[in-house]
C-alpha positions in Angstrom: 147.2 90.3 98.8 150.2 88.1 99.8 149.3 85.8 102.7 146.1 87.8 103.3 142.6 86.4 103.6 139.5 88.4 102.6 136.1 87.7 104.1 132.8 88.9 102.7 129.5 88.1 104.3 126.3 88.3 102.2 123.7 91.0 102.6 121.3 90.6 105.5 117.6 90.1 104.7 115.8 93.4 105.4 112.7 93.6 107.6 109.6 95.2 106.2 106.9 94.7 108.8 106.2 92.1 111.6 107.2 88.8 110.0 107.5 90.1 106.5 110.8 90.8 104.7 111.6 92.8 101.6 112.5 90.9 98.5 116.2 89.8 99.0 118.9 91.7 97.1 122.5 90.6 97.4 125.2 93.1 98.4 126.7 94.5 95.2 130.3 93.9 96.2 129.5 90.3 97.2 127.8 89.7 93.9 130.5 91.4 92.0 133.1 89.0 93.5 131.1 85.8 93.7 128.0 86.0 91.4 126.1 84.3 94.3 122.7 85.7 95.1 121.5 83.7 98.2 121.4 85.0 101.7 123.2 83.5 104.8 126.4 83.0 102.9 130.1 84.0 103.1 132.7 84.3 100.4 136.4 84.0 101.3 139.4 84.7 99.1 142.7 83.2 100.2 145.1 83.7 97.2 148.2 82.3 98.9 146.4 79.0 99.8 147.9 76.2 97.7 144.5 74.6 96.9 141.4 76.6 98.0 141.9 80.2 96.9 138.2 80.9 96.7 135.7 79.4 99.1 131.9 79.8 99.4 130.0 79.0 102.6 126.3 78.6 102.0 123.1 76.9 103.2 122.8 73.3 102.5 119.9 71.8 100.6 116.8 71.4 102.8 113.7 70.0 101.2 111.4 71.3 104.0 112.7 74.9 103.9 112.8 74.8 100.1 109.2 73.9 100.1 108.5 77.3 101.8 111.3 79.5 100.5 112.3 78.2 97.1 115.3 76.2 95.9 118.8 76.5 97.2 122.0 75.9 95.3 123.4 73.7 98.0 127.0 72.7 98.6 127.2 70.1 95.9 126.2 72.5 93.1 128.1 75.6 94.2 131.6 74.6 93.0 131.1 74.2 89.3 128.4 76.8 89.0 130.2 79.6 90.7 133.8 78.5 89.9 135.0 78.4 93.5 137.7 76.0 94.7 135.6 74.8 97.6 132.1 75.0 99.0 131.0 74.2 102.5 127.9 74.4 104.6 127.5 77.8 106.4 127.5 75.9 109.7 131.2 74.9 109.1 132.3 78.5 109.0 133.3 78.7 112.7 135.4 75.6 112.3 137.1 76.5 109.0 137.6 80.2 109.2 140.1 80.0 112.1 142.1 77.5 109.9 142.2 80.0 107.1 143.2 82.9 109.3 145.9 81.0 111.1 148.2 81.0 108.1 147.4 84.6 107.1 149.3 87.8 108.0 146.4 90.2 107.1 142.7 90.1 107.2 140.6 92.1 104.7 137.2 92.7 106.1 134.7 95.6 106.0 133.0 96.2 109.3 129.5 97.1 108.3 125.9 96.7 109.5 126.1 93.0 110.2 126.8 93.3 113.9 126.7 89.6 114.6 129.4 88.9 111.9 131.4 91.9 113.1 131.5 90.3 116.6 132.5 87.0 115.1 135.5 88.5 113.3 136.5 90.5 116.4 136.4 87.3 118.5 138.7 85.5 116.1 141.1 88.5 115.9 141.2 88.7 119.7 142.0 85.0 120.1 144.9 85.3 117.7 146.1 88.4 119.4 146.0 86.7 122.8 147.8 83.6 121.5 150.4 85.2 119.2 153.3 85.2 121.7 152.9 81.4 122.0 151.9 80.5 118.4 153.0 83.3 116.1 150.0 82.6 114.0 147.1 84.7 112.7 146.7 88.1 111.1 148.6 91.0 112.5 146.8 93.7 110.4 143.2 94.3 109.4 142.2 96.4 106.3 138.9 97.4 104.7 138.8 96.0 101.1 136.0 98.2 100.0 138.2 100.8 98.2 140.0 98.1 96.3 136.7 96.5 95.1 135.1 99.8 94.4 138.0 100.9 92.2 137.5 97.6 90.2 133.9 98.5 89.8 134.4 102.1 88.5 135.5 101.0 85.0 133.1 98.6 83.4 133.9 95.5 81.6 132.3 94.7 78.2 129.9 92.3 80.1 129.1 95.1 82.5 128.4 97.5 79.7 126.1 95.0 78.0 124.1 94.6 81.3 123.9 98.4 81.7 122.7 98.8 78.2 119.8 96.4 78.9 118.9 98.1 82.2 119.0 101.5 80.5 117.0 100.4 77.5 114.3 99.0 79.8 114.4 102.2 81.8 113.8 104.3 78.7 110.9 102.1 77.6 109.2 102.8 81.0 109.6 106.6 80.5 108.2 106.4 76.9 105.2 104.3 78.1 104.4 107.0 80.7 104.5 109.7 78.0 102.2 107.6 75.7 99.6 106.5 78.2 99.4 109.2 80.8 96.5 111.7 80.7 95.6 114.9 82.5 94.1 114.3 85.9 95.8 111.0 86.5 97.4 110.5 89.9 101.2 110.3 90.2 100.9 106.7 91.4 99.0 105.8 88.3 101.8 107.1 86.1 104.4 105.4 88.4 102.5 102.1 87.8 102.8 102.5 84.0 106.5 103.0 84.4 107.1 100.1 86.7 104.8 97.7 84.9 106.8 98.4 81.8 110.0 97.6 83.7 108.6 94.3 84.9 107.1 93.4 81.5 110.5 93.8 79.9 112.3 91.6 82.4 113.7 94.0 85.0 114.1 92.3 88.4 113.4 95.5 90.4 113.3 99.2 90.3 116.8 100.6 90.8 115.6 103.1 93.4 112.2 104.5 94.5 110.6 106.1 91.4 110.1 109.9 91.5 106.9 110.9 89.7 106.3 114.5 90.5 103.6 116.6 89.0 103.5 120.4 89.0 105.3 122.1 91.9 106.2 118.7 93.3 108.9 118.6 90.7 110.8 121.3 92.6 111.3 118.8 95.4 114.5 116.9 94.5 113.8 113.6 96.1 110.0 113.7 96.0 108.6 110.1 96.0 105.3 110.4 97.7 103.7 110.0 94.3 100.1 110.4 95.7 98.8 113.6 94.0 96.8 114.2 90.9 98.5 115.9 87.9 96.2 118.6 86.6 96.1 119.7 83.0 98.8 122.3 82.2 101.3 120.7 84.7 104.7 119.3 83.9 105.5 115.8 85.1 109.1 115.0 86.2 109.9 111.3 86.3 113.2 110.1 87.7 113.1 106.3 87.4 115.3 103.4 86.5 115.1 99.7 86.1 117.5 97.2 87.7 118.4 94.2 85.4 121.0 91.6 86.2 122.3 93.8 89.1 122.9 96.9 86.9 120.9 100.1 87.2 119.4 102.5 84.8 118.8 106.1 85.9 116.9 108.4 83.6 114.9 111.6 84.2 112.5 113.1 81.8 110.2 116.1 82.2 107.2 116.6 80.0 103.7 118.3 79.9 100.8 116.2 80.9 98.7 118.1 78.4 101.0 117.1 75.5 102.2 120.7 74.8 104.7 122.8 76.7 103.6 126.3 77.6 105.8 129.2 76.6 107.2 129.5 80.1 107.8 125.7 80.5 109.4 125.6 77.1 111.8 128.5 77.9 113.0 126.9 81.1 113.2 123.4 79.4 115.4 124.7 76.7 117.8 126.1 79.2 118.1 122.8 81.0 118.4 120.9 77.7 121.2 123.2 76.5 123.0 122.7 79.9 122.8 119.0 79.4 124.0 119.2 75.8 127.1 121.2 76.9 127.8 118.8 79.8 127.6 115.7 77.6 130.0 117.4 75.2 132.5 117.5 78.0 132.2 113.8 78.8 135.4 112.4 77.3 138.7 111.0 78.6 140.7 113.5 80.6 137.8 115.7 81.8 137.8 115.8 85.5 134.8 115.0 87.6 135.2 118.2 89.8 132.0 119.5 91.4 133.5 123.0 91.8 132.9 125.9 89.4 135.6 128.4 88.9 135.9 131.5 86.7 138.7 131.5 84.2 139.4 135.1 83.4 136.7 137.8 82.9 135.2 136.7 79.6 132.6 134.2 80.9 134.8 131.1 80.8 134.8 128.5 83.6 136.9 125.4 84.4 136.6 122.5 82.0 134.3 120.0 83.7 130.9 118.7 82.7 129.4 120.2 85.9 130.9 123.6 85.2 129.7 123.5 81.6 126.1 122.8 82.9 126.3 125.5 85.5 127.5 128.0 82.9 124.6 127.3 80.6 122.1 127.4 83.5 123.4 130.8 84.7 123.3 132.3 81.2 119.8 131.0 80.7 118.4 132.2 84.0 119.9 135.6 83.4 118.2 135.8 80.0 114.9 134.8 81.6 115.3 137.4 84.3 115.3 134.8 87.1 118.8 135.8 88.0 120.1 139.3 88.0 123.6 140.9 88.1 126.6 139.8 86.2 127.5 136.3 85.1 130.7 136.5 87.2 128.9 137.5 90.4 126.4 134.7 90.0 129.2 132.2 89.6 131.4 133.5 92.4 128.6 133.9 94.9 126.8 130.7 93.7 123.5 132.6 93.4 122.4 129.9 91.0 122.1 127.5 93.9 118.6 128.9 94.5 117.5 127.2 91.3 120.2 124.5 90.6 121.6 123.2 93.9 122.9 119.7 93.1 125.8 118.2 91.1 125.4 117.3 87.5 126.2 113.6 87.7 127.4 110.6 89.6 128.9 107.1 88.9 126.4 104.6 87.7 126.6 100.8 87.7 125.5 98.0 90.1 124.3 100.8 92.4 122.4 103.8 91.2 124.8 106.1 93.0 127.7 103.7 92.3 130.8 103.3 94.3 134.3 104.6 93.6 136.2 107.6 94.6 135.8 110.9 92.7 139.3 111.9 93.7 142.7 110.5 93.1 146.2 111.7 94.1 144.8 114.7 95.9 142.7 116.0 92.9 139.4 115.3 91.1 140.0 112.3 89.0 139.8 112.4 85.2 137.2 110.4 83.3 138.5 107.3 81.6 137.1 104.8 79.0 134.8 102.4 80.7 133.4 104.8 83.3 129.7 105.5 83.3 128.2 108.7 84.6 124.8 110.3 84.7 124.4 113.8 83.4 121.4 115.5 85.0 121.2 119.3 85.2 118.0 120.8 86.5 116.2 124.0 87.3 113.8 124.1 90.2 111.8 127.4 90.6 110.1 127.8 94.0 106.6 129.1 94.5 108.0 132.3 95.9 106.7 135.8 95.7 110.1 137.1 94.7 110.1 135.0 91.5 108.3 136.0 88.4 104.8 134.5 88.7 104.9 133.0 85.2 107.7 130.6 86.2 106.7 129.7 89.8 106.5 126.0 90.6 108.3 124.8 87.4 110.7 122.0 88.1 112.7 120.4 85.2 115.5 117.8 85.2 116.9 115.9 82.2 119.1 112.9 82.9 121.0 110.5 80.7 123.4 107.7 81.3 126.7 108.2 79.6 129.5 105.7 78.9 133.0 107.2 78.5 134.7 105.8 75.3 138.2 106.1 73.9 137.3 109.1 71.8 134.4 110.7 73.7 131.2 109.2 75.0 128.2 107.0 74.2 124.8 108.2 75.5 123.3 104.9 76.5 119.8 106.4 77.0 119.8 108.4 73.7 116.7 106.5 72.4 114.6 108.1 75.1 113.0 111.3 73.6 114.1 114.5 75.2 113.8 117.4 72.7 110.5 119.3 72.9 109.6 118.1 69.4 110.3 114.4 70.2 108.4 114.5 73.4 105.3 116.3 72.0 105.3 113.9 69.1 105.4 110.8 71.3 102.6 112.1 73.5 100.5 112.9 70.5 101.0 109.4 69.2 99.6 108.1 72.5 96.6 110.4 72.4 95.9 109.4 68.9 94.8 106.0 70.0 98.0 104.0 70.8 97.3 100.4 71.7 96.2 100.2 75.3 99.0 99.4 77.8 97.1 96.4 79.2 94.8 94.9 76.6 
């Protein structure tokens, strides 16, 4: 960074209704850099400064406000706890920030949704611009640090992986609880409550994203999260839900029969999706590119070597076998006819955000997977209730999603303990129906 200074404001509290706010969640980049969770704070990095290379501005202790809102770290406790060189009250920012900027030649700052802070930065930059001819002080360039930070976040440290494992383990327990304790006729929100109760009971701080609990044809809606309808006997339930623990996210999807047994048609489609996922996971190894394109390689049914292409190939082959697609394999790939039933990518980065940050491209090409990266692998098939589709399959929606850590020699499926074969799922549901201990005694 040279003589640069980087400035990071904390996340803003978010309004829910009238005078009520959502539970506060720190900005992921801010937490990644500072480890500090409180609002109304600013973290500054000044690596060229001889003494204070890291500075935290935060709210001072206030016994009256703490009586209402809970304890604050305060200036006195921030230095040793968060390993910063200096800590000041947030009210000192307007006085001290100009001093830091005066000796810098570049400012790293991401103009985002904090309009008030954006204006504060613009005001300081304008002042230095207007005074430069006389003082020759202040930054002459501004850059967004986001891409630098996000690149640091793409590959996980051992500590990150440990936190991810915990979040994924809790996520899997929520899915298994839903399989055990759900019954035909339950409402989607009741099943959602089982999942999220389990997350909370096991120590998750939040859900990683709004849970999708989709019964029957609702499972064909990719981002369905209304979760208000009953799940009748004979329906499938698609649950896409993850826990957040220590600022890391799980993201698991499982699809299973509310009756406890897959029908022949449900089983046929499920096996296609499961095979697509198996093939995709087999491609999750160092060097495999994260390309979202599918290209034919010759005329013998081969495609480019990515985990998305592997999943698409299996889906197309399976849908052709079931009669849901027609024509040749090559035609379906070239014309992307499979998009009618499988219209999304096979995975994304996972970490502190569910759809985690970091570029999928590098040096003009799709980047290769490297050890320490974590991706989801989540093929699906979504069959509309359409008269042009074989009636036996209408309204079936299936997605299977696991969280996969890239290792030196291949991969580690972090969510492997969450059942996904038909035999495993039916056995777990049967265990629940046989008189498993009540979820809440």
